[in-house]
ZAVO-379416 format. One record per residue (C-alpha): residue in three letters; z, x, y. Coordinates in steps of 0.02 Angstrom, whole numbers, padded with zeros to 5 digits, always signed. Each point is the difference from the previous one (the first is absolute). Example, Ala and Ser with C-alpha at 12.3 -4.5 7.8 and 13.67 -1.06 7.14 Angstrom:
2
ALA+00390+00615-00225/SER-00033+00069+00172/
// end
This chain:
716
MET+00005+00023+00005/TRP-00064+00054+00187/CYS+00071-00059+00145/ASN-00177+00001+00097/ASN+00014+00186+00018/PRO-00152+00102-00062/GLY+00088+00153-00002/LEU+00125-00070-00121/ILE-00102+00028-00161/ILE+00006+00194+00074/ILE+00178+00011+00005/ILE+00019-00086-00173/PHE-00093+00130-00099/LEU+00101+00145+00101/GLY+00159-00080-00063/GLN-00066+00001-00167/ILE-00055+00169+00004/LEU+00156+00067+00092/ASN+00090-00126-00125/LEU+00091-00088+00143/CYS-00026-00170-00118/GLN+00046-00037-00140/GLY-00168-00052-00114/ILE-00082-00002-00177/VAL-00170+00075-00021/ASN-00136-00011-00129/LEU-00021+00202-00019/SER-00105-00007-00155/ASN-00129-00135+00065/GLU-00091+00091+00140/THR-00087-00183+00049/ALA+00163-00083+00019/ASN+00029-00069+00190/THR+00146-00108-00017/VAL+00148+00076+00077/ILE+00170-00080-00037/PHE+00151+00018+00134/MET+00182-00023-00053/LEU+00125-00059+00127/PRO+00154+00091+00029/GLU+00153-00102-00102/LYS+00069-00039+00178/ASP-00154-00090+00047/LEU+00026-00116-00157/GLY+00150-00125-00075/PRO+00050-00148+00061/ASP+00105+00036+00161/VAL-00180+00063+00068/TRP-00110-00174-00018/LYS+00173-00087+00031/ALA+00020+00056+00175/GLY-00188-00039+00037/VAL+00033-00163-00048/GLY+00171-00014+00068/CYS-00091+00058+00189/LEU-00137-00124-00031/ASP+00102-00134-00017/SER+00089+00040+00128/PHE-00110+00040+00122/ALA-00127-00163-00063/GLN+00145-00124+00069/ILE+00011+00076+00172/PHE-00215+00030+00019/PHE-00022-00164-00071/PHE+00107-00100+00111/ARG-00078-00118+00120/ASN+00041-00080+00166/PRO+00068-00205-00026/LYS-00135-00024+00128/GLU-00155+00087-00125/ARG+00086-00100-00152/PHE-00115-00099-00106/THR+00072-00167-00075/ARG-00044+00062-00163/ALA+00062+00143-00094/TYR-00081+00158+00054/ASN-00075+00097-00160/LEU+00000+00185-00064/MET-00149+00102-00076/LEU+00046+00114-00095/VAL-00157+00126-00054/HIS+00034+00077-00165/ALA-00084+00146-00032/PHE-00067+00099-00170/HIS+00018+00189-00032/LEU+00136+00045+00138/SER+00087+00146-00033/SER+00191+00027-00002/PRO+00112-00041+00096/ALA-00118-00109+00086/ASP-00037-00110-00157/GLN+00164-00032-00048/ILE+00048-00066+00180/GLN-00132-00111-00008/GLU+00036-00069-00170/GLY+00205+00000+00066/PHE-00048-00090+00156/SER-00097-00153-00108/LYS+00137-00018-00118/LEU+00130-00011+00154/ILE-00110-00129+00074/ASN-00037-00104-00143/GLU+00195-00005-00034/ALA+00039-00064+00179/VAL-00176-00145-00027/THR+00106-00053-00186/ASN+00180+00023+00099/PRO-00002-00005+00162/GLY+00181+00013+00038/PRO+00114-00064+00131/PRO-00043-00137+00100/ASP+00021+00070+00168/ARG-00137+00111-00049/GLU-00115+00041+00161/GLU-00172+00046-00077/LEU-00095-00119-00153/PHE-00170+00063-00030/GLN-00133-00054-00118/MET-00049+00137-00107/ARG-00200+00037-00040/VAL-00066+00151-00092/ALA-00161+00095+00018/SER-00045+00149-00105/ASP-00140+00147-00009/TYR-00047-00061-00177/ASN-00179+00039-00036/ILE-00020+00004+00160/THR-00182+00073-00014/ASN-00059-00149-00046/GLY+00045-00085+00134/THR+00096-00153+00043/GLU-00032-00186-00024/ASP+00168-00072+00039/LYS-00017-00136+00130/GLY+00139-00110-00056/GLU+00124+00030+00153/LEU-00003-00105+00133/ILE+00142+00022+00129/LEU-00016+00190+00062/ALA+00124+00120-00036/ASP+00142+00050+00119/ASN+00068+00162-00062/TYR-00073+00155-00096/VAL+00106+00107-00110/ILE-00102+00162-00062/VAL+00054+00142-00096/VAL-00137+00155-00008/ASP+00031+00201-00010/SER-00164+00022+00079/VAL-00104-00048+00148/ASP-00161-00023-00087/ARG+00092-00121-00139/LEU+00052-00119+00158/LYS-00154-00016+00068/GLU-00080-00030-00172/LEU+00119-00134-00008/MET-00017-00071+00161/LYS-00222+00015-00019/LYS-00017-00061-00180/LYS+00153-00116-00035/ILE+00090-00076+00156/VAL-00115-00005+00114/GLU-00113-00114-00119/MET+00130-00125-00037/ARG-00003-00166+00071/SER+00167+00010+00057/TRP-00044+00161+00120/ASN+00107-00006+00161/PRO-00030+00167+00096/GLY+00127-00075+00118/ALA+00154+00001-00130/ARG+00110+00153-00002/PHE-00029+00145-00125/LEU+00149+00078-00064/VAL-00073+00176-00062/LEU+00109+00120-00125/PHE-00076+00181+00003/HIS+00075+00075-00161/ASN-00087+00193-00027/ALA+00078+00143-00055/THR-00117+00111+00090/CYS+00003-00061+00150/ARG+00163-00025+00048/ASN-00010+00093+00155/ARG-00146-00068+00089/PRO+00061-00185+00053/LEU-00078-00012+00182/GLY-00148+00070-00067/VAL-00006-00122-00151/ALA+00055-00143+00099/SER-00135+00034+00137/ASN-00133-00016-00130/ILE+00087-00154-00087/PHE+00012-00092+00189/LYS-00166+00049+00035/ASP-00097-00050-00144/LEU+00077-00171-00016/MET-00035-00020+00195/GLU-00164+00060-00001/MET-00064-00050-00153/PHE+00094-00178-00042/TYR+00065-00028+00172/VAL+00190-00015-00048/HIS+00127+00066+00154/ARG+00174-00079-00093/VAL+00020+00146-00110/ALA+00155+00097-00055/LEU+00019+00144-00114/LEU+00130+00064-00107/TYR-00034+00179-00029/ALA+00085+00104-00136/ASN+00033+00169+00092/SER+00126+00048-00150/THR+00052-00059-00158/MET+00141-00124+00048/ASN-00065+00001+00194/TYR-00107-00127+00083/ASN-00090-00001+00177/LEU-00001-00168+00091/LEU-00151+00003+00100/VAL-00112-00148+00101/ASN-00157-00010+00083/ASP+00039+00004+00164/TYR-00189-00035+00063/TYR+00034-00141+00154/SER+00167+00084+00075/ASN+00051-00051+00184/VAL-00024+00184+00048/ASN-00147+00077-00093/CYS-00100-00155-00038/ARG-00141+00007-00127/ILE+00025+00196-00037/LEU+00051+00025-00201/ASN+00174+00034+00017/VAL+00124+00023-00147/GLN+00189-00053+00027/SER+00135+00056-00103/VAL+00124-00160-00007/GLY+00117+00072-00122/GLN+00038+00099-00169/CYS+00057-00070-00163/HIS+00110+00117-00123/ASP+00020-00045-00196/GLY-00030-00176+00017/LYS+00085-00035+00169/LEU-00062-00002+00175/TYR+00061+00129+00107/PRO+00098+00004+00114/ASN+00019-00196-00056/ASN-00075-00143+00010/ALA+00049-00080+00167/VAL-00077+00160+00075/VAL-00182-00011-00081/LYS+00012-00186+00052/ALA+00018+00039+00168/SER-00123+00125-00008/MET-00132-00123-00099/GLN+00029-00130+00163/ASP-00027+00131+00118/TYR-00141+00028-00074/VAL-00051-00164-00021/SER+00030-00045+00183/GLY-00125+00135+00052/PHE-00127-00025-00112/SER-00074-00138+00147/PRO-00166-00004+00093/ARG+00105+00057+00152/ASN-00091+00120+00091/CYS-00152+00012-00107/THR-00194-00015+00018/PHE-00102-00118-00107/PHE-00177+00013+00000/ALA-00064-00168+00016/CYS-00184-00062-00031/SER-00069-00173+00058/SER-00187-00078+00022/ILE-00050-00074+00156/SER+00023-00162-00022/ALA+00050-00118+00156/PRO+00127-00080+00032/PHE+00080+00108-00103/VAL-00050+00165+00034/GLU-00114+00004+00155/ALA-00119+00141+00036/ASP+00119+00108+00113/CYS+00111+00020-00156/ILE+00130-00055+00101/LEU+00002-00176+00051/GLY+00021-00136-00154/LEU+00120-00123-00100/GLU+00021+00124-00114/MET+00030+00150+00103/ARG+00147-00106+00094/ILE+00089-00043-00151/LEU-00010+00210-00060/GLY+00068+00039+00171/PHE+00147-00123-00028/MET+00026+00092-00180/LYS-00034+00160+00076/ASN+00131-00017+00166/ARG+00136-00092-00140/LEU-00039+00139-00135/LYS-00004+00162+00109/PHE-00164+00069-00073/ASP-00147+00036+00088/VAL-00182-00033-00051/ASN-00166+00100+00015/GLN-00120-00148-00012/THR-00182+00000-00022/CYS-00119-00139+00006/SER-00178+00004-00064/LEU-00132-00128-00060/GLU+00048+00043-00179/SER+00024-00153-00114/ARG+00153-00008-00125/GLY-00105+00078-00132/GLU-00032-00046-00203/MET+00015+00084-00142/ASP-00128+00111-00055/GLY+00033+00054-00169/PRO+00161-00024-00113/ALA+00128+00104+00124/ASN-00137+00026+00163/TRP+00005-00097+00148/THR-00101+00004+00162/GLY+00035-00057+00185/LEU+00184+00012+00057/LEU+00073-00027-00169/GLY-00096+00165-00044/LYS+00089+00090+00129/VAL+00172-00072-00023/GLN-00029+00059-00209/ASN-00019+00181+00067/ASN+00129-00020+00107/GLU-00087+00015+00163/CYS+00078-00176+00059/ASP+00188-00051-00039/PHE-00053-00181+00024/VAL-00151-00089+00062/PHE-00022-00166+00094/GLY-00124-00122+00095/GLY-00002-00169-00066/TYR+00019+00035-00183/TYR+00047-00135-00127/PRO+00092+00001-00148/ASP-00113+00041-00140/ASN+00023+00017-00186/GLU-00090+00154-00046/VAL+00064+00086+00149/ALA+00174-00050-00049/ASP-00019+00107-00176/HIS-00009+00152+00077/PHE+00079+00010+00172/TRP+00158-00103+00093/GLY-00018-00136+00124/SER+00132-00052+00121/ASP+00077-00165+00045/THR-00130-00108+00092/TYR-00002-00041+00181/LEU-00147-00082+00071/GLN-00114-00131-00085/ASP-00191-00012+00037/ALA-00127-00118-00087/HIS-00181+00063-00030/THR-00168-00125-00008/TRP-00160+00016+00033/TYR-00120+00008+00150/ILE-00151-00061+00064/LYS-00115-00028+00128/MET+00034-00144+00116/ALA-00123-00142-00024/ASP-00128-00003+00141/ARG+00018-00122+00146/ARG-00057-00187-00026/PRO-00126-00040+00125/ALA+00047-00126+00129/TRP-00131-00110-00018/GLN+00043-00023-00189/ALA+00199-00009+00039/LEU-00033-00128+00140/VAL-00088-00096-00126/GLY+00137+00014-00130/ILE+00134-00048+00112/PHE+00055-00136-00104/GLU-00028-00003-00190/ALA-00126-00150-00075/TYR+00156-00126-00030/THR+00039+00003+00196/TRP-00172-00061+00055/ILE+00018-00128-00149/GLY+00158-00057+00060/PHE-00079+00011+00180/ILE-00139-00103-00049/LEU+00077-00131-00101/ILE+00142-00031+00167/LEU-00151-00024+00091/ILE-00068-00127-00117/ILE+00173-00080-00011/SER+00014-00014+00179/TRP-00158-00074+00039/LEU+00040-00131-00135/PHE+00158-00055+00075/TRP-00087-00004+00144/PHE-00121-00101-00035/THR+00113-00129-00070/LEU+00111-00003+00145/VAL-00152-00030+00100/MET-00059-00146-00084/ILE+00180-00081-00029/LEU+00038+00028+00182/PRO-00096-00130+00133/GLU-00111+00161+00042/PRO-00180-00051+00065/LYS-00136+00010-00142/TYR-00089+00131+00089/TYR+00155+00116-00060/GLN+00005-00063-00179/GLN-00146+00106-00054/LEU+00013+00111-00140/SER-00092+00107+00073/LEU+00087+00018+00178/THR+00181+00028-00102/ALA-00064+00132-00092/ILE-00063+00080+00166/ASN+00160-00019+00076/ALA+00103+00056-00136/LEU-00110+00144-00006/ALA+00012+00049+00176/VAL+00172-00013+00021/THR+00054+00098-00157/ILE-00102+00157+00074/SER+00090-00046+00172/ILE-00168-00072+00097/ALA+00026-00145+00120/VAL-00128-00148-00008/GLN-00022-00155+00095/GLU+00003-00129-00122/ARG+00182-00018+00029/PRO+00113-00156-00073/ILE+00060-00151+00086/CYS+00147-00052-00088/GLU+00159+00095+00036/THR+00038+00019-00206/THR-00150+00096-00019/ARG+00018+00095+00139/LEU+00156+00058-00082/PHE-00104+00039-00139/PHE-00144+00089+00097/MET+00149+00125+00069/ALA+00097+00049-00147/LEU-00188+00020-00081/THR-00023+00123+00168/LEU+00146+00069-00011/TYR-00039+00060-00179/GLY-00172+00056+00040/LEU+00056+00128+00162/ASN+00144+00049-00165/VAL-00128+00064-00120/VAL-00102+00088+00154/ALA+00134+00083+00066/THR+00012+00067-00178/TYR-00138+00047-00051/THR-00017+00084+00191/SER+00168+00105-00050/LYS-00084+00061-00159/MET-00168+00038+00083/ILE+00063+00111+00119/ALA+00142+00079-00161/THR-00167+00025-00088/PHE-00071+00106+00141/GLN+00147+00112+00013/ASP+00003+00023-00176/PRO-00105-00053-00122/GLY+00070+00057-00144/TYR-00059+00088-00162/LEU-00124-00025-00122/HIS+00048+00011-00189/GLN+00132+00139-00048/LEU+00005+00102-00154/ASP+00171-00010-00068/GLU-00017+00038-00188/LEU-00036+00171-00085/THR-00138-00095-00102/GLU-00088-00066+00169/VAL+00005+00190+00068/VAL-00059+00051-00176/ALA-00152-00137-00011/ALA-00042+00065+00187/GLY-00031+00181-00052/ILE+00128+00058+00112/PRO+00110+00152-00109/PHE+00169+00008-00001/GLY+00135+00129-00042/GLY+00176+00103+00119/HIS+00109+00126-00057/GLU-00026+00092-00184/GLU+00203-00053-00042/SER-00030-00195+00048/ARG-00150-00021-00135/ASP+00128+00005-00128/TRP+00067-00163+00049/PHE-00152-00068-00085/GLU-00017+00097-00166/ASN+00053-00182-00092/ASP-00124-00116-00113/ASP-00004-00112+00143/ASP-00049+00131+00134/MET-00104+00101-00086/TRP-00157-00038+00103/ILE+00096+00029+00146/PHE+00045+00180-00082/ASN-00161+00045-00066/GLY-00081-00053+00175/TYR+00159+00097+00108/ASN-00097+00134+00123/ILE+00132+00143+00039/SER-00120+00097+00097/PRO+00088+00066+00171/GLU-00119-00142+00089/PHE+00115-00123-00079/ILE+00186+00075+00065/PRO+00048-00123+00128/GLN-00026+00105+00170/SER-00065-00056+00162/LYS-00194+00058-00013/ASN-00009-00084-00177/LEU+00100-00152+00055/GLU-00146+00007+00115/ALA-00133-00016-00121/VAL+00098-00158-00056/LYS-00034-00053+00155/TRP-00189-00003+00006/GLY+00011-00069-00200/GLN-00042+00171-00095/ARG+00162+00001-00114/CYS+00168-00091-00047/ILE+00131+00096-00017/LEU+00158-00024-00069/SER+00131+00054+00145/ASN+00172-00032+00031/ARG+00061-00132+00140/MET+00117+00081+00109/TYR-00129+00135+00017/THR-00123-00101+00039/MET+00110-00109+00111/GLN+00018+00134+00133/SER-00180+00061-00004/PRO-00097-00048+00140/LEU-00132-00097-00126/ALA+00146-00104-00059/ASP-00109-00145+00092/VAL-00160+00020-00050/ILE+00026+00023-00189/TYR+00026-00139-00111/ALA+00157+00035-00121/PHE+00004-00106-00171/PRO+00145-00125+00019/ASN+00066+00036-00178/ASN+00084+00159-00036/VAL-00042+00102-00123/PHE+00157+00076-00048/SER+00158+00035+00124/SER+00105+00147-00024/PRO+00149+00107+00074/VAL-00026+00163+00061/GLN+00080+00159-00060/MET+00014+00177+00015/ILE-00042+00113-00123/MET+00069+00187-00065/LYS+00015+00097-00161/ALA+00087-00050-00140/GLY+00169+00080+00014/PHE+00020+00000+00196/PRO+00181+00041+00018/PHE+00019-00117+00138/LEU-00055-00167-00045/PHE+00148-00093+00013/GLU+00065+00054+00159/MET-00201-00044+00066/ASN+00047-00159-00084/SER+00153-00051+00073/ILE-00055+00018+00163/ILE-00151-00129-00053/ARG+00128-00120-00075/LEU+00102+00012+00178/MET-00140-00020+00105/ARG-00037-00153-00098/ASP+00143-00085+00002/VAL+00021+00016+00181/GLY-00169-00063+00055/ILE-00081+00153+00049/PHE-00154-00011-00131/GLN-00020-00192+00068/LYS+00012+00040+00177/ILE-00134+00131-00020/ASP-00130-00120-00099/ALA+00051-00140+00147/ASP-00029+00127+00151/PHE-00165+00060-00068/ARG-00069-00184-00038/TYR+00060-00046+00158/ASN-00079+00123+00092/ASN-00157+00012-00099/THR-00004-00203+00010/TYR+00052-00067+00135/LEU-00004+00115+00124/ASN-00175+00065-00020/ARG-00076-00157-00027/ILE+00084-00059+00175/ASN-00055+00156+00062/LYS-00193-00051-00053/MET+00026-00167+00064/ARG+00040+00042+00174/PRO-00138-00068+00116/GLN-00141+00117+00048/PHE-00109-00110+00085/PRO-00167+00117-00008/GLU+00021+00026-00177/THR+00049-00176-00065/ALA-00081-00106+00109/ILE-00114-00115-00112/VAL-00196+00023+00079/LEU-00107-00156-00051/THR-00166+00047-00072/THR-00133-00110-00093/GLU+00095+00043-00166/HIS+00126-00118+00082/LEU-00115-00127+00051/LYS-00086-00004-00177/GLY+00124-00137-00040/PRO-00010-00113+00128/PHE-00218+00040-00007/PHE+00013-00058-00180/ILE+00106-00165+00041/LEU-00129-00038+00154/VAL-00148+00037-00104/VAL+00058-00114-00166/GLY+00039-00125+00140/SER-00151-00011+00071/CYS-00115+00003-00164/TRP+00117-00152-00059/ALA-00036-00081+00180/ALA-00182+00038-00019/LEU+00002-00071-00173/THR+00083-00152+00075/PHE-00130-00031+00131/ILE-00136+00030-00114/GLY+00070-00131-00098/GLU+00035-00108+00122/LEU-00196+00016+00063/ILE-00045-00053-00167/ILE+00112-00146-00012/HIS-00063-00051+00171/ARG-00182+00015-00049/TRP+00024-00097-00139/ARG+00108-00122+00085/THR-00128+00013+00147/GLN-00146-00053-00103/LEU+00112-00153-00097/VAL+00012-00063+00183/SER-00182+00022+00040/THR-00066-00095-00141/SER+00111-00154+00036/GLU-00053+00030+00190/GLN-00187-00020-00056/GLN+00049-00160-00106/ASP+00084-00061+00165/ARG-00160+00042+00109/ARG-00113-00089-00101/SER+00110-00155-00036/ASP+00031+00008+00216/LYS-00203-00003-00004/ARG-00036-00157-00109/ARG+00141-00063+00104/ARG-00094+00032+00151/ARG-00163-00071-00066/ARG+00072-00160-00040/ARG+00086-00018+00181/ARG-00158+00031+00077/ARG-00082-00159-00076/LYS+00128-00112+00109/PRO-00023-00101+00157/GLU+00008+00132+00133/LYS+00142-00030+00134/ASP+00014-00033+00181/ASN-00047+00164+00090/ARG+00143-00060+00142/TRP+00110+00021-00123/GLN-00039+00178-00068/ARG+00000+00061+00180/GLN+00158-00049+00048/VAL+00064+00087-00198/GLN-00087+00136+00072/VAL+00078+00014+00167/ALA+00171-00066-00054/PRO+00136+00125+00064/VAL+00102+00111-00109/VAL+00169-00057-00029/ARG+00117+00170+00037/PHE+00201+00035+00012/THR+00046-00010+00170/PRO+00168+00021+00080/VAL+00099-00141+00047/LYS+00007+00023+00185/ARG-00195+00029+00006/ARG-00021-00142-00077/LYS+00108-00100+00112/VAL-00113+00058+00133/PHE-00166-00046-00067/GLN+00060-00164-00011/GLY+00036-00006+00150/GLN-00168+00043+00069/THR-00065-00128-00116/SER+00106-00135+00058/GLN-00048+00059+00189/LYS-00177-00024-00035/
// end
């Protein structure tokens, strides 16, 4: 066994030649390549491994103790890693601690025991064939590993522990290292162990029991996140252990551990945050944004600094079995500690990364071109639906019949009792036109006035509708279903990570046609293409709400999905509990609700009020021929009907004239016959004929004038 020291092989061979170590060599076989080392008697025996088991048990009770605020409602579970082919006394210590833990499980001891653990066992048996153990459902909370070399520890971690479903890089790792050949290098070995666990497996909460003699152990911890020298690898000693007992005593070691735990914090640390530019969560200046405000609040409370970078990169997707693209690839390569930018929980991401508690919520829907404005003349013609016009016609007919019945019953002149005249009057007053044929009776006049008021109401309503139509004629048919978008031949797509929502049996046609090219990423230039009907993009509502194009593109009324927003960090991030605590406090006091309400108020009400402010040169409606198409259309239709009516009247009049002329000719013939008969009678006296011819015409004259004429006659 070696301690990662290439020069150790030379030392071993020199020791063998100089008889520094006891060993057995097969001298008769020149090809023999196996060397068996015999440990001194002082390094063997029960006292040696019992001291290791006692130190491991005593320090585990202190190291695995949790603050009551961090405790789960369930009992913590302990993963005991059982490695084969260990050298003595490491193998004996592993066996003795395993026996001690099993006895603790079967016999819990006194009821006032502080810690209860669920135990699991992991083994490196047949490690070369890999492991398919996927039965654990709960992440491990504590790990106990006994090794005799750094290489064996890395092999256990890489090929066994990390492959298990219960793998939890955020757990607490307690490693006992015992190797008789490496007792004088505690800092070097501890640094290698802490560095390898941190860089290769992102494990930060590590404690090491290093055997610096047969019975003595040095208690070392990884003080990487220190308040003084944050993010600098530092090996800190919290005590000693001699012959199974902590030195100087348990209280001193426990106090040292509490100081270490309190010093293990994000205070004065600088974290690297990567973000996608996704307004309103993160603006392009990398300073403003809703999530930037939340991050600033956590930064002020936890007293850490942030080195933030913003880019147009997406969240990223899995590229291969263990590689990620985008910002998640940077997190995987330790270039970023956490990422944000409107990201929502995803099952695939949750299998490889950790996510914070959710804070804001957003909804995603499709955005398409807004329908073209309807021509004013079409809008004017379509002011009322067909049933409205049918209702007006029925009311006109009913008014006509009521008026005819009323005129027939009341003592109106026969001239007013004609069916055609009542129809003309009813139509005239319905469209608010004054007529001369007014009724005489008071009762009929009251009905006439009521019908006139109804006509005024109809005309006023139509006029107001016509003015409103001139101002806003409305829109043509709006595409609001993805099936209509596909039928229209418009391509659709969005973020690459949003495509996974459609990978199911019902939506495979969406999944297959979903476009993930850069032209479909929700951005201002791409939304400009949506405005002109070139694309259909799946975007979040909060982003388009604050976009200048929010009022000129159409959002489908139904949401495709709604999801909360969270931060994503590498599995094992040591301060996830602290950040989640701040998020929960912000949620409890209503800070998130306040941020969301302010955003929606500022980007909906205030912006829309600003847009509605009177700007007369821009918003003045100028009547053009487009607006006159509606009235001219109605005028042309009315003229056509009037022309047809006039032609019909001429035809009817001509037909009636022919009938009248025929009857007149017959009358003339009969008159001629009568005259001929009269000529045959004897002639009358010419004197009487003259009197008839010169007889004065009787005219109506005023009474006074008539009296004057009589007086003159009397004087004569």
